[in-house]
C-alpha positions in Angstrom: 97.4 -24.1 0.4 94.1 -24.8 1.7 94.7 -22.1 4.5 95.6 -19.4 2.2 92.5 -20.1 0.0 90.3 -20.2 3.1 92.1 -16.8 4.5 91.5 -15.5 0.8 87.8 -16.5 0.4 87.3 -15.1 3.9 88.9 -11.6 3.2 87.1 -11.4 -0.5 83.5 -12.0 1.4 84.2 -9.4 4.4 85.6 -7.3 1.2 82.3 -7.3 -0.5 80.2 -7.2 3.0 81.9 -4.3 4.4 80.4 -1.5 2.2 77.2 -2.7 2.6 77.5 -2.5 6.4 79.4 0.8 5.9 76.6 2.4 3.6 73.7 0.8 6.1 75.3 2.3 8.9 75.2 5.9 7.3 71.6 5.8 6.6 71.3 6.2 10.5 73.4 9.2 10.9 71.7 12.5 10.4 73.2 15.6 9.1 72.5 19.3 9.5 73.3 20.7 5.9 71.0 23.5 4.6 70.0 23.6 1.2 71.0 27.3 0.5 67.6 27.7 -1.6 65.8 30.5 0.2 62.2 30.0 -2.1 62.4 26.2 -1.2 62.7 27.0 2.4 60.0 29.2 1.9 57.4 27.2 0.6 58.2 24.6 3.1 57.9 26.6 6.3 55.1 28.7 5.3 53.0 27.7 2.7 49.8 25.8 2.5 49.6 22.6 0.1 46.1 21.4 -1.6 46.3 18.1 -3.4 44.8 18.4 -6.6 42.8 15.0 -7.2 41.6 13.4 -10.3 38.2 12.0 -9.9 39.9 8.3 -10.7 43.9 8.1 -10.5 43.5 6.8 -14.4 42.0 10.3 -15.0 45.8 12.1 -14.5 49.2 11.5 -15.5 51.1 13.2 -12.7 50.7 13.8 -8.8 49.9 17.5 -8.7 50.2 19.6 -5.4 49.0 23.3 -5.4 51.3 25.7 -2.8 50.2 28.5 -1.8 52.3 31.5 0.3 50.6 34.2 1.9 50.9 38.0 0.4 50.1 40.3 3.1 51.3 43.6 1.3 47.7 45.1 1.8 47.8 47.0 -1.7 46.2 46.0 -5.3 47.9 43.2 -6.8 46.9 44.1 -10.3 47.6 47.2 -12.3 44.0 48.2 -13.2 43.4 50.0 -9.6 46.6 50.4 -8.1 44.5 52.8 -5.3 42.4 50.1 -4.0 44.0 48.3 -1.2 42.8 45.1 0.5 41.7 46.2 3.9 42.7 50.1 4.8 41.0 50.1 8.0 41.9 47.1 9.6 45.4 47.3 11.9 46.4 44.1 12.1 48.2 42.0 8.8 45.7 40.7 6.3 46.5 38.3 3.9 45.3 40.1 0.5 46.6 37.3 -2.0 48.5 34.3 -2.8 51.4 33.2 -4.4 51.0 29.8 -6.0 53.3 27.3 -6.9 52.1 24.2 -8.8 54.3 20.9 -7.9 53.9 18.1 -10.8 55.0 14.9 -10.4 55.2 11.6 -12.9 55.5 9.0 -10.3 59.0 7.7 -11.6 61.5 6.7 -9.2 64.5 8.9 -9.5 62.5 11.8 -11.0 62.6 14.8 -8.4 59.8 16.6 -10.5 59.4 20.2 -11.5 57.9 22.8 -9.4 56.0 26.1 -11.6 55.5 29.5 -10.1 52.1 30.6 -10.7 52.7 34.0 -9.5 51.0 36.3 -7.4 47.1 36.9 -7.8 43.9 37.4 -5.3 43.2 33.8 -4.7 42.5 30.7 -6.9 38.9 30.1 -6.2 38.2 26.9 -7.9 40.3 24.3 -9.5 39.3 21.1 -11.1 40.9 18.3 -13.3 39.9 18.3 -17.0 39.8 15.4 -19.4 43.0 14.5 -21.2 43.4 15.8 -24.8 47.0 15.0 -25.1 48.5 11.7 -23.8 51.6 13.3 -21.7 49.6 16.3 -20.2 47.2 17.1 -17.4 44.7 20.0 -18.1 43.4 22.5 -15.4 40.8 24.5 -15.1 41.6 27.3 -12.6 39.2 30.3 -11.5 41.0 33.3 -10.1 39.6 35.9 -7.7 41.2 39.4 -7.4 41.4 39.1 -3.5 40.6 36.5 -1.5 37.0 35.4 0.2 37.9 37.1 3.4 39.0 40.7 1.8 35.4 41.2 0.4 34.1 40.7 4.1 36.7 43.4 5.5 36.2 46.0 2.8 32.6 45.6 1.2 34.1 48.5 -1.3 36.3 46.0 -3.1 35.5 45.2 -7.0 35.4 41.3 -7.5 37.2 40.6 -10.7 37.2 37.0 -11.7 39.3 35.4 -14.6 39.2 31.7 -15.6 42.3 29.8 -17.1 43.2 26.3 -18.4 46.5 24.7 -17.7 47.9 22.5 -19.8 50.9 20.5 -17.8 53.6 18.2 -18.0 56.7 17.3 -16.6 58.5 19.6 -19.1 56.1 22.4 -19.9 53.1 24.4 -18.3 51.0 26.5 -20.5 48.6 29.4 -19.3 45.9 29.8 -21.2 43.1 32.7 -20.5 39.5 31.8 -20.9 36.8 34.0 -22.1 
């Protein structure tokens, strides 16, 4: 009886340890599975990232990253002046604007976060974190210019326009307010 109990205990311990060993082994194997999300692949491969850092970590509820994808269409972005082009005398591709994405994460484990598409604009020329007015949201002030700074150097005939926005962002919403 003692021998049977010894084998039973050995089998039981082995049964408990075996899945752990198999699970640990699976963390060593690479796969080649594509995500299938074209926009995600474009953002990861072609964008530039800018961390939006608060003055002190206590001033922000979230980790914020601003991603920008180049737009080389060489045409006006806004509907006000569709005849104006970014750099008509330049024969190479010129970045005339950016499509921006704001990634938001609250720091919780198991939460993947959210990414907001801010759209295609000339350039976000300024960004700053504002003091909190709501306990579960962060506020950002952005200044948007109709073309990137280098476009005005390439084409001095461009008309420079600016708008200011306040963004209220949390893990479940993003509100954009145009400021005067």
